[in-house]
C-alpha positions as CSV (number, residue, x, y, z in Angstrom):
1,M,4.7,-30.9,10.7
2,N,7.2,-27.8,11.2
3,K,8.9,-27.4,14.3
4,K,6.9,-25.6,16.2
5,Q,3.7,-28.1,15.3
6,K,6.2,-31.1,16.6
7,K,7.2,-28.8,19.9
8,A,3.8,-28.3,20.6
9,L,2.4,-31.5,20.1
10,L,5.1,-33.4,22.5
11,R,3.9,-31.2,25.1
12,I,0.3,-31.8,24.6
13,I,1.5,-35.7,24.7
14,I,3.3,-35.1,28.2
15,A,0.7,-32.9,29.5
16,A,-1.6,-35.9,28.6
17,V,0.5,-38.7,30.2
18,L,0.4,-36.6,33.2
19,M,-2.6,-36.1,33.8
20,I,-3.8,-39.9,33.5
21,V,-0.5,-40.5,35.7
22,L,-2.1,-38.0,38.4
23,G,-5.9,-39.4,38.0
24,L,-4.6,-42.8,39.2
25,I,-2.6,-41.3,42.2
26,P,-4.3,-40.5,45.7
27,V,-3.5,-37.1,46.7
28,K,-5.1,-34.2,48.4
29,G,-4.6,-30.7,49.4
30,Y,-1.8,-28.4,48.3
31,F,0.8,-31.9,47.3
32,R,-2.4,-32.5,44.8
33,F,-2.7,-28.7,43.4
34,G,1.6,-28.7,42.8
35,L,1.2,-31.6,40.6
36,Y,-1.2,-30.6,38.5
37,L,0.2,-27.9,38.5
38,I,3.2,-29.1,36.5
39,P,1.0,-30.5,33.6
40,Y,-1.0,-27.2,33.6
41,L,2.3,-25.4,33.0
42,V,3.5,-27.5,30.4
43,I,0.5,-27.1,28.4
44,G,-0.2,-23.6,29.1
45,Y,2.7,-21.6,30.0
46,D,3.0,-20.0,26.0
47,I,-0.8,-18.7,26.5
48,L,-0.3,-17.1,30.2
49,K,2.6,-15.4,28.5
50,K,0.8,-13.8,26.0
51,A,-1.8,-13.0,28.6
52,F,0.2,-11.6,30.3
53,K,2.0,-9.4,27.6
54,G,-2.0,-8.5,26.4
55,I,-2.6,-7.1,29.5
56,L,0.5,-5.0,30.0
57,N,0.3,-3.8,26.3
58,R,-3.7,-3.0,27.5
59,Q,-5.0,-5.2,24.7
60,M,-6.2,-7.5,27.0
61,F,-9.3,-9.0,25.9
62,D,-8.6,-12.0,23.9
63,E,-9.1,-15.7,23.7
64,N,-5.4,-15.9,25.2
65,F,-7.1,-13.8,28.3
66,L,-10.1,-16.0,28.6
67,M,-8.1,-19.2,28.4
68,A,-6.1,-17.9,31.4
69,V,-8.7,-16.5,33.8
70,A,-10.9,-19.7,32.9
71,T,-8.1,-22.0,33.9
72,I,-6.5,-20.2,36.8
73,G,-9.9,-19.8,38.1
74,A,-10.7,-23.2,38.2
75,I,-7.7,-24.1,40.0
76,L,-8.5,-22.2,42.8
77,L,-11.8,-23.2,42.8
78,G,-9.9,-26.2,43.4
79,D,-11.1,-28.1,40.0
80,Y,-7.2,-29.2,38.8
81,A,-8.1,-31.7,36.2
82,E,-10.6,-29.2,34.4
83,G,-8.4,-26.4,34.7
84,V,-5.5,-28.5,32.8
85,A,-7.6,-30.1,30.6
86,V,-9.7,-27.0,29.5
87,M,-5.9,-25.8,28.3
88,L,-4.8,-29.4,26.8
89,F,-8.3,-29.4,24.4
90,Y,-7.3,-25.7,23.7
91,Q,-4.2,-26.4,22.6
92,I,-5.5,-29.6,20.6
93,G,-7.2,-27.4,18.9
94,E,-5.0,-24.6,18.1
95,L,-2.5,-27.7,17.0
96,F,-5.0,-28.7,14.8
97,Q,-6.3,-25.1,13.1
98,S,-2.4,-24.6,13.0
99,Y,-1.7,-27.5,10.9
100,A,-4.8,-26.7,8.9
101,V,-4.3,-23.4,7.6
102,G,-0.5,-24.8,7.2
103,K,-1.9,-27.6,5.5
104,S,-4.3,-24.9,2.7
105,R,-1.0,-22.4,2.6
106,R,0.7,-25.7,1.6
107,N,-1.7,-26.5,-1.5
108,I,-2.0,-23.2,-2.5
109,S,1.4,-22.9,-2.8
110,D,1.4,-26.4,-4.2
111,L,-1.2,-25.3,-7.0
112,M,0.6,-22.3,-7.7
113,D,4.4,-23.8,-8.3
114,I,5.5,-21.3,-10.9
115,R,7.8,-19.4,-9.1
116,P,11.5,-21.3,-10.2
117,D,14.6,-21.7,-8.3
118,Y,17.3,-21.3,-10.9
119,A,17.6,-20.1,-14.4
120,N,19.8,-21.5,-17.1
121,L,22.0,-18.2,-18.4
122,Y,24.0,-18.6,-21.5
123,R,27.2,-16.3,-20.7
124,D,30.4,-16.7,-23.2
125,G,29.5,-20.1,-24.7
126,K,28.8,-21.7,-21.8
127,I,25.2,-22.6,-19.3
128,E,25.6,-21.4,-15.8
129,K,23.3,-21.7,-13.8
130,V,22.1,-18.9,-11.4
131,D,19.7,-17.4,-9.1
132,P,16.8,-15.7,-11.7
133,D,17.6,-12.6,-9.4
134,E,20.5,-12.6,-11.4
135,V,19.7,-12.5,-14.8
136,E,19.7,-8.7,-16.7
137,V,16.9,-8.1,-19.0
138,G,18.4,-8.6,-22.5
139,S,20.1,-11.9,-21.0
140,I,20.0,-15.3,-22.7
141,I,18.9,-18.3,-20.8
142,V,18.6,-21.6,-22.1
143,V,15.5,-23.6,-21.0
144,Q,15.4,-27.7,-21.2
145,P,12.6,-30.6,-21.2
146,G,11.0,-30.5,-18.0
147,E,12.0,-26.8,-16.4
148,K,10.0,-24.1,-15.8
149,V,10.7,-20.8,-17.6
150,P,12.4,-18.6,-15.0
151,I,11.8,-15.2,-17.0
152,D,9.5,-13.7,-19.0
153,G,11.3,-13.2,-22.4
154,V,11.1,-13.9,-26.7
155,V,12.3,-16.8,-28.3
156,T,15.4,-16.9,-30.0
157,E,16.2,-20.4,-30.9
158,G,14.4,-24.0,-31.0
159,R,10.8,-25.0,-30.6
160,T,8.9,-26.8,-28.2
161,A,5.5,-27.0,-26.5
162,L,4.7,-25.1,-23.1
163,N,2.5,-26.6,-20.4
164,T,0.6,-23.6,-19.0
165,S,-1.5,-25.2,-16.5
166,A,0.0,-23.7,-13.5
167,L,-0.9,-20.2,-15.1
168,T,-4.2,-21.0,-16.5
169,G,-5.9,-24.2,-15.0
170,E,-5.6,-26.1,-18.5
171,S,-3.5,-28.8,-19.6
172,L,-3.4,-28.1,-23.4
173,P,0.0,-27.5,-24.8
174,R,1.4,-23.9,-26.4
175,S,3.6,-24.7,-28.8
176,V,6.1,-21.9,-29.4
177,S,9.3,-21.4,-31.6
178,A,11.6,-18.3,-32.6
179,G,9.9,-15.1,-32.2
180,D,7.4,-16.1,-29.8
181,E,7.2,-14.7,-26.5
182,V,7.3,-16.7,-23.5
183,I,6.3,-16.1,-20.0
184,S,7.9,-17.6,-16.5
185,G,6.0,-20.2,-14.9
186,C,5.1,-22.3,-18.0
187,I,7.0,-25.9,-18.2
188,N,9.0,-26.7,-21.1
189,E,7.7,-29.7,-22.3
190,S,9.8,-30.9,-25.1
191,G,12.7,-29.2,-26.8
192,V,15.6,-27.0,-25.8
193,I,15.0,-23.6,-26.6
194,R,16.6,-20.3,-26.1
195,V,15.2,-16.9,-24.7
196,R,16.7,-13.2,-24.6
197,T,15.0,-11.9,-21.5
198,T,12.6,-8.5,-21.9
199,K,11.7,-8.2,-17.6
200,E,13.7,-8.5,-14.6
201,F,13.1,-11.7,-12.4
202,G,11.0,-9.7,-9.7
203,E,8.7,-7.9,-12.8
204,S,8.2,-10.9,-14.5
205,T,4.1,-12.9,-14.6
206,A,5.2,-15.1,-12.1
207,S,6.3,-12.8,-9.6
208,K,3.6,-10.8,-10.1
209,I,0.6,-13.8,-9.9
210,L,2.4,-14.5,-6.8
211,D,2.5,-11.3,-4.9
212,M,-0.8,-10.9,-6.1
213,V,-2.2,-14.4,-4.4
214,E,0.1,-13.7,-1.2
215,N,-1.1,-10.5,-0.7
216,A,-4.6,-11.0,-1.4
217,S,-5.3,-11.0,2.1
218,S,-4.6,-7.5,3.1
219,K,-8.1,-6.8,0.8
220,K,-10.6,-7.8,3.2
221,S,-14.5,-8.4,2.7
222,R,-17.2,-7.4,4.4
223,S,-17.7,-10.2,6.5
224,E,-13.7,-10.1,7.5
225,N,-14.1,-7.0,8.7
226,F,-17.4,-7.3,11.1
227,I,-15.9,-10.3,12.5
228,S,-13.0,-8.2,13.4
229,R,-15.7,-5.9,14.7
230,F,-17.0,-7.9,16.7
231,A,-15.0,-9.7,18.0
232,K,-13.1,-6.4,19.9
233,I,-16.8,-5.3,21.1
234,Y,-18.0,-9.2,21.9
235,T,-15.0,-10.1,23.7
236,P,-15.0,-7.1,26.1
237,A,-18.4,-7.8,26.2
238,V,-18.1,-11.6,27.4
239,C,-15.7,-10.6,30.0
240,Y,-17.8,-8.2,31.6
241,G,-20.9,-10.3,31.8
242,A,-19.1,-13.3,33.2
243,V,-17.8,-10.6,35.7
244,A,-21.0,-9.7,36.3
245,L,-22.5,-13.4,36.6
246,A,-19.5,-14.3,39.6
247,F,-20.7,-11.2,41.6
248,V,-24.4,-10.3,40.8
249,P,-26.5,-13.0,41.7
250,P,-24.2,-14.1,45.3
251,V,-24.8,-10.4,45.8
252,I,-28.3,-10.3,45.7
253,Q,-28.8,-13.8,47.0
254,L,-26.7,-12.4,49.9
255,I,-28.8,-9.4,50.4
256,M,-32.2,-11.6,50.5
257,G,-30.6,-13.7,53.6
258,S,-30.1,-17.2,51.3
259,D,-26.6,-18.8,50.7
260,P,-24.5,-16.9,48.3
261,Q,-22.8,-19.8,46.6
262,W,-19.9,-17.8,45.2
263,G,-18.1,-21.1,43.9
264,E,-21.2,-22.2,41.9
265,W,-21.5,-18.8,40.4
266,I,-17.9,-18.1,39.9
267,Y,-17.2,-21.8,37.6
268,R,-20.2,-20.8,36.1
269,A,-18.7,-17.7,35.3
270,L,-15.2,-19.7,34.3
271,T,-17.7,-21.9,32.3
272,F,-19.2,-18.9,30.9
273,L,-15.9,-17.1,29.9
274,V,-14.4,-20.8,28.2
275,I,-18.0,-20.9,25.9
276,S,-17.4,-17.3,24.8
277,C,-13.9,-17.8,23.0
278,P,-14.3,-16.3,19.3
279,C,-12.1,-18.5,17.9
280,A,-13.9,-20.5,15.4
281,L,-15.3,-16.8,13.8
282,V,-11.9,-15.5,14.0
283,I,-9.8,-18.4,12.8
284,S,-12.3,-19.9,10.1
285,I,-13.8,-17.1,8.1
286,P,-10.4,-15.8,6.6
287,L,-9.6,-19.0,6.4
288,S,-12.2,-20.1,4.2
289,F,-11.4,-16.8,1.6
290,F,-8.1,-17.5,1.8
291,A,-9.2,-21.2,0.5
292,G,-11.7,-19.8,-1.8
293,I,-8.7,-17.7,-3.6
294,G,-6.8,-20.7,-3.3
295,G,-9.0,-22.9,-5.1
296,A,-9.7,-20.2,-7.7
297,S,-6.1,-19.6,-8.6
298,K,-5.6,-23.4,-9.5
299,E,-8.1,-23.1,-12.2
300,G,-6.2,-19.9,-13.6
301,V,-8.5,-17.2,-11.8
302,L,-6.5,-14.8,-9.8
303,V,-8.7,-12.9,-7.3
304,K,-6.8,-9.9,-6.0
305,G,-9.0,-9.9,-2.3
306,S,-11.4,-11.2,-0.4
307,N,-13.6,-8.2,-0.9
308,Y,-13.6,-8.9,-4.5
309,L,-14.6,-12.6,-3.9
310,E,-17.3,-11.5,-2.2
311,A,-18.6,-8.7,-4.4
312,L,-18.5,-11.4,-7.4
313,S,-20.5,-13.2,-5.6
314,Q,-23.4,-10.6,-6.0
315,T,-22.9,-10.4,-9.6
316,K,-26.3,-10.5,-11.2
317,I,-25.5,-7.7,-14.5
318,V,-22.2,-8.8,-16.4
319,V,-20.9,-6.5,-19.2
320,F,-18.7,-7.7,-22.0
321,D,-16.3,-5.7,-24.5
322,K,-16.4,-7.9,-27.9
323,T,-13.1,-8.0,-29.3
324,G,-10.7,-10.4,-27.6
325,T,-13.2,-11.3,-25.0
326,M,-16.1,-13.0,-26.6
327,T,-14.4,-13.0,-30.3
328,E,-11.0,-13.9,-31.5
329,G,-9.7,-11.0,-32.0
330,V,-8.1,-12.3,-35.0
331,F,-9.6,-10.1,-37.7
332,E,-8.4,-10.9,-41.5
333,V,-9.4,-9.6,-44.2
334,A,-12.2,-11.5,-46.0
335,G,-13.5,-9.1,-49.5
336,I,-13.0,-6.1,-51.1
337,H,-16.0,-4.8,-52.4
338,H,-17.4,-1.4,-54.7
339,N,-13.8,-1.0,-55.4
340,K,-12.4,1.0,-58.3
341,E,-8.6,0.6,-57.8
342,E,-6.9,-2.5,-58.1
343,E,-7.4,-4.5,-54.9
344,K,-3.9,-4.6,-54.3
345,K,-3.5,-1.1,-54.4
346,I,-6.3,-0.1,-52.4
347,L,-4.8,-2.5,-49.4
348,E,-1.7,-1.2,-49.6
349,Y,-3.0,2.5,-49.2
350,A,-5.2,1.2,-46.3
351,A,-1.8,-0.6,-44.9
352,L,0.3,2.0,-45.1
353,A,-1.9,4.6,-43.6
354,E,-2.6,2.4,-40.7
355,S,0.3,1.3,-40.2
356,Y,0.9,3.8,-37.2
357,S,-1.9,2.5,-35.6
358,S,-1.5,-1.0,-32.9
359,H,-5.5,-1.4,-33.4
360,P,-6.5,-5.3,-34.2
361,I,-8.0,-4.5,-38.0
362,S,-4.7,-2.1,-38.4
363,K,-2.9,-4.9,-38.1
364,S,-5.0,-7.1,-40.1
365,L,-4.9,-5.0,-43.1
366,Q,-1.1,-5.0,-42.8
367,K,-0.8,-9.0,-42.8
368,A,-3.2,-8.9,-46.2
369,Y,-0.5,-6.7,-47.8
370,G,1.7,-9.3,-47.1
371,K,4.7,-6.5,-47.2
372,E,7.1,-5.2,-44.8
373,I,5.9,-1.9,-44.7
374,D,7.4,1.2,-45.6
375,K,6.9,3.9,-42.6
376,S,8.8,6.5,-44.7
377,R,5.9,6.8,-47.4
378,V,3.3,7.8,-44.8
379,T,3.8,11.7,-43.4
380,D,1.1,13.7,-42.3
381,V,-0.4,10.7,-40.3
382,Q,-4.0,11.7,-38.4
383,E,-5.8,9.9,-36.2
384,I,-9.4,10.4,-35.4
385,S,-10.4,8.3,-32.2
386,G,-13.5,5.9,-33.3
387,N,-13.1,7.2,-37.1
388,G,-10.2,5.9,-38.2
389,V,-7.2,7.8,-39.7
390,I,-6.6,10.2,-42.3
391,A,-2.9,10.1,-43.6
392,K,-0.7,10.7,-46.9
393,V,0.6,7.8,-48.7
394,D,3.2,8.7,-51.2
395,G,2.2,12.5,-51.5
396,V,-1.7,11.0,-52.4
397,S,-4.0,12.0,-49.3
398,I,-6.1,8.9,-48.1
399,A,-8.8,8.3,-45.7
400,A,-9.4,5.0,-44.0
401,G,-12.5,4.3,-41.1
402,N,-15.6,3.2,-40.9
403,S,-19.0,5.8,-41.7
404,K,-18.4,8.1,-39.4
405,L,-15.1,9.2,-41.2
406,M,-16.3,9.3,-44.7
407,E,-19.0,11.5,-43.4
408,R,-17.0,13.5,-41.4
409,I,-14.9,14.4,-45.1
410,N,-17.9,14.6,-47.0
411,V,-17.3,11.7,-49.1
412,E,-20.3,9.5,-50.5
413,Y,-19.8,5.6,-49.5
414,K,-21.4,2.3,-50.3
415,N,-23.3,0.0,-47.0
416,C,-21.6,-3.7,-47.0
417,H,-24.2,-6.3,-47.4
418,H,-22.0,-8.8,-45.5
419,V,-21.8,-8.7,-41.4
420,G,-18.0,-7.5,-40.7
421,T,-15.7,-4.5,-39.7
422,I,-16.0,-2.3,-42.8
423,V,-12.9,-0.4,-43.7
424,H,-14.1,2.3,-46.2
425,I,-11.1,4.1,-48.3
426,A,-10.9,7.6,-49.8
427,I,-8.6,8.5,-52.3
428,D,-7.9,12.0,-52.7
429,G,-11.7,12.9,-51.0
430,V,-13.0,10.2,-53.7
431,Y,-14.4,7.2,-52.3
432,A,-12.1,4.3,-53.6
433,G,-14.5,0.9,-52.1
434,H,-13.9,-1.0,-48.6
435,I,-12.5,-3.3,-46.7
436,L,-14.6,-6.3,-45.1
437,I,-12.8,-7.6,-42.3
438,A,-14.7,-10.9,-40.1
439,D,-13.7,-11.5,-37.1
440,R,-14.3,-15.2,-34.9
441,L,-16.4,-15.9,-32.2
442,K,-14.2,-18.0,-29.7
443,K,-15.0,-21.4,-29.2
444,N,-17.0,-21.1,-25.9
445,A,-18.2,-17.8,-25.7
446,K,-22.4,-19.5,-26.2
447,Q,-21.5,-21.4,-23.8
448,A,-20.4,-19.4,-21.6
449,I,-23.3,-17.3,-22.1
450,S,-25.4,-19.7,-21.1
451,N,-23.5,-20.9,-18.6
452,L,-24.0,-17.4,-17.1
453,N,-27.9,-17.9,-17.4
454,K,-27.9,-21.0,-15.4
455,A,-26.0,-19.6,-13.0
456,G,-28.4,-16.9,-12.2
457,I,-27.3,-13.4,-13.9
458,S,-30.3,-11.7,-15.0
459,R,-29.0,-9.4,-17.3
460,T,-25.8,-10.1,-20.1
461,V,-24.8,-6.9,-21.9
462,M,-22.3,-6.6,-24.7
463,L,-20.6,-3.1,-25.9
464,T,-18.7,-2.5,-28.6
465,G,-17.6,0.3,-31.5
466,D,-17.9,-1.8,-34.4
467,M,-21.0,-1.4,-36.8
468,K,-24.5,-2.0,-35.6
469,N,-25.0,-5.0,-37.7
470,V,-22.1,-6.7,-36.9
471,A,-22.7,-6.4,-33.2
472,D,-26.4,-7.5,-33.5
473,Q,-25.1,-10.7,-35.3
474,V,-22.5,-11.7,-32.6
475,A,-24.9,-10.9,-29.8
476,A,-27.6,-12.3,-31.3
477,D,-25.0,-15.7,-32.4
478,L,-24.6,-15.5,-28.4
479,G,-28.0,-14.9,-27.1
480,I,-26.7,-11.8,-25.1
481,H,-30.0,-10.2,-23.7
482,E,-28.7,-6.4,-24.8
483,V,-25.6,-4.8,-26.9
484,Y,-25.0,-1.5,-27.3
485,S,-23.0,-0.4,-30.8
486,E,-20.8,2.3,-32.2
487,L,-19.5,3.6,-28.9
488,L,-16.2,5.3,-28.6
489,P,-14.1,4.6,-25.7
490,G,-15.5,7.7,-23.4
491,D,-19.1,6.2,-24.1
492,K,-18.2,2.7,-22.9
493,V,-17.4,4.6,-19.7
494,S,-20.6,6.5,-20.3
495,K,-23.3,3.4,-20.5
496,V,-21.7,1.7,-17.7
497,E,-22.4,4.7,-15.6
498,E,-25.9,4.0,-16.2
499,L,-26.4,0.9,-15.9
500,L,-24.8,0.8,-12.4
501,Q,-27.7,3.5,-11.7
502,D,-30.1,1.4,-12.9
503,K,-29.5,-1.5,-11.4
504,N,-30.8,-3.1,-7.4
505,A,-28.2,-1.4,-4.8
506,K,-27.1,-5.3,-3.6
507,D,-26.6,-6.3,-6.9
508,K,-23.0,-6.1,-8.3
509,L,-22.1,-5.3,-12.3
510,A,-18.6,-7.2,-14.0
511,F,-17.2,-5.7,-16.9
512,V,-15.3,-8.2,-18.7
513,G,-12.7,-6.4,-21.2
514,D,-9.3,-7.6,-22.3
515,G,-7.4,-5.3,-19.6
516,I,-5.7,-2.8,-21.2
517,N,-8.0,-1.2,-24.0
518,D,-10.4,-0.7,-21.6
519,A,-9.1,0.3,-17.9
520,P,-11.1,2.9,-17.5
521,V,-14.4,0.8,-17.4
522,L,-12.6,-2.2,-15.4
523,S,-12.3,0.3,-12.6
524,R,-15.3,1.7,-12.8
525,A,-17.4,-1.4,-12.7
526,D,-17.8,-3.1,-9.0
527,I,-15.7,-6.1,-10.2
528,G,-13.5,-5.4,-13.5
529,I,-12.4,-9.1,-15.0
530,A,-9.4,-8.9,-17.2
531,M,-9.6,-11.3,-20.1
532,G,-7.0,-12.9,-21.9
533,A,-4.2,-11.7,-20.1
534,L,-1.6,-14.2,-20.2
535,G,1.0,-12.3,-19.5
536,S,-0.4,-8.8,-19.6
537,D,1.2,-6.6,-17.3
538,A,-1.7,-4.0,-18.0
539,A,-4.3,-6.8,-17.1
540,I,-2.8,-7.6,-14.1
541,E,-3.2,-4.5,-13.2
542,A,-5.9,-3.0,-14.2
543,A,-8.5,-5.4,-13.0
544,D,-9.9,-6.8,-9.6
545,I,-9.9,-10.3,-11.3
546,V,-7.6,-12.1,-14.0
547,L,-8.6,-15.3,-15.6
548,M,-5.0,-16.3,-17.0
549,D,-6.4,-17.6,-20.5
550,D,-8.8,-16.3,-22.7
551,D,-11.9,-18.6,-22.3
552,P,-14.8,-16.8,-21.1
553,I,-16.2,-19.9,-19.9
554,K,-14.2,-19.2,-17.0
555,I,-16.4,-16.4,-15.8
556,A,-19.4,-18.3,-14.8
557,K,-16.5,-20.5,-12.6
558,A,-15.4,-17.7,-10.6
559,I,-19.3,-17.1,-10.0
560,K,-19.4,-20.2,-8.8
561,I,-16.7,-20.3,-6.8
562,S,-17.2,-17.4,-4.8
563,R,-20.6,-18.5,-4.2
564,K,-19.4,-21.5,-2.9
565,C,-17.2,-19.3,-0.3
566,I,-19.8,-17.5,0.7
567,R,-21.7,-20.0,1.2
568,I,-19.0,-21.7,3.7
569,V,-18.3,-18.3,5.2
570,Y,-22.0,-17.7,6.4
571,E,-22.3,-21.7,7.6
572,N,-19.5,-20.8,9.5
573,I,-20.7,-18.0,11.0
574,Y,-24.4,-19.3,11.4
575,F,-23.3,-22.5,13.4
576,A,-20.4,-21.0,15.6
577,I,-22.6,-18.2,16.8
578,G,-25.6,-20.5,17.3
579,I,-23.7,-22.7,19.1
580,K,-22.3,-20.1,21.2
581,V,-25.5,-18.2,22.1
582,V,-26.9,-22.0,23.2
583,C,-24.1,-23.3,25.0
584,L,-23.8,-19.7,26.8
585,I,-27.5,-19.5,28.0
586,L,-27.0,-22.9,29.3
587,G,-23.8,-21.9,31.5
588,A,-25.3,-19.2,32.8
589,L,-28.0,-21.5,34.1
590,G,-25.4,-23.9,35.4
591,I,-26.4,-26.8,33.0
592,A,-23.2,-26.6,31.0
593,N,-20.2,-27.4,32.5
594,M,-16.4,-27.4,31.7
595,W,-16.3,-30.0,29.1
596,L,-19.5,-28.6,27.2
597,A,-17.4,-25.1,27.2
598,I,-14.5,-27.2,25.9
599,F,-16.6,-28.6,23.2
600,A,-18.5,-25.0,22.8
601,D,-15.2,-23.6,22.0
602,V,-12.6,-26.7,20.5
603,G,-14.9,-28.5,19.0
604,V,-17.0,-25.8,17.1
605,M,-13.5,-24.5,16.1
606,V,-12.3,-27.1,14.6
607,I,-15.8,-27.8,13.0
608,A,-15.7,-24.6,11.7
609,V,-11.6,-25.0,9.9
610,I,-12.8,-28.7,8.1
611,N,-15.9,-26.6,6.6
612,A,-13.8,-23.9,6.0
613,I,-11.0,-26.0,3.9
614,R,-13.8,-27.0,2.0
615,A,-13.2,-23.4,-0.1
616,L,-10.4,-25.2,-1.5
617,F,-11.8,-27.4,-4.0
618,V,-13.2,-26.0,-6.5
619,K,-12.5,-28.4,-9.5
620,N,-16.2,-30.0,-10.3
621,L,-18.1,-26.4,-10.0
């Protein structure tokens, strides 16, 4: 418990003891009123203060106003014990709610315990422990076994295994050595490493992730917005209803010549006010989403707001990019066919022509070439989107790309009977053969599609720029329903537009991509999910939901988490409103007393909060 909670608990104990003592003392009249005023002010002075401020600010219709009016009214009617008891139990409920919310926040903070406390700065031959904010880009830091990597950077010396579980939800260590990139938030498990920082602390991965999780509450779901609007209308309505209940029936009875029973009807109105408090809804709904987002974070699924969590629960169509999402994105040269030149020469020409591209295929060609790329040998580079590249290598015109490029330059090419990505090569306008490049499916890709089907996803679609035979083979191996191949980057956006128009209005479409090349499509889909985003700033910026490793099996997990959270939200809405309606009717009829009113307010709130915290536990989904 924090200091504020301990103070509240002390007030509750004092007020409860005073009530018990007063119950044993046989006093009456104004002396009894004065004695009961002591525990009432001890337990309720802060509520009265907030209610008074609300009246001054013309924002009086809240739970503080309802409690103040109900308890003061009960005391003025002579029900001293009930007036104090209502305030006492309300404060007990508030304390429990404060503790529950604080506990869930601490749990989430523990789950996302990735913010480092210090950095070991290596300067002038000495190691100095400093605040991570003080470390400049390009500095050398030392990370020892058991310590968190404080800032993103590149390993300059040493070898170790990093525990990335706080970021990805997976405990499998990641080996790094000199030249490898490391990101903040990972825990060094074995060797000492030296890291040259590439970012400032505020721009590092750990800081961005924590900011994203902490700011998620600002993006509210439709359910939360509904409850906010509902409370603004509901609270004044029940206040006016209570006034009507207190005065209309007695006036009618007075007109009809019978006893108006003012005390009875005012008591009913005060009971009505206590019952009507919307605490359970106002507190438990945001807490449910907060817990759901925190539970997802533990599993390496970062959700930018409760609105995205709610939309994810309604997802029926999942569209995938292929390369880097369902496949490893690690292209390797698998063969050179129909070549009229030596294989080494064709590889050399292809690698040099593609040397200015950052595409994975270009990297695979350079890797297969195996020598340092001398870019001074390359001139007149012309990259044609969705086709390939034309460049001069040592003055020789080289065209390297797909069949569309060969058709563009009027070169007759030969198809490959193997499945893979084909890079056709033309030298000085003459076909010289083609290079076969193969990609591997991710280990859990097939299981991920199976899990999505079991989770009730009605359509799975794959979009790719690859050749039709390659795309069809991958889709068949994975069990994907539909596949669209040979697409240019702009074509993917158009295809997603078509899919959005073709679906039911209530269903949502999620696009899963690598978060860098697919930013336009991620933005256009109802839900953008970034895959393979470990340390990728572009992915964190572009997507609504970020999977902190490249495992596609997490997609179905994220959907299950969202559905559990939404289920809990609606359970709380139906439960709280249902109990309120029943108790309000009983209160208006004079069947319910203040004790039932306390249950309808505090009891329902406690039950709803306990139910909301269930959203934090998602391990076995």
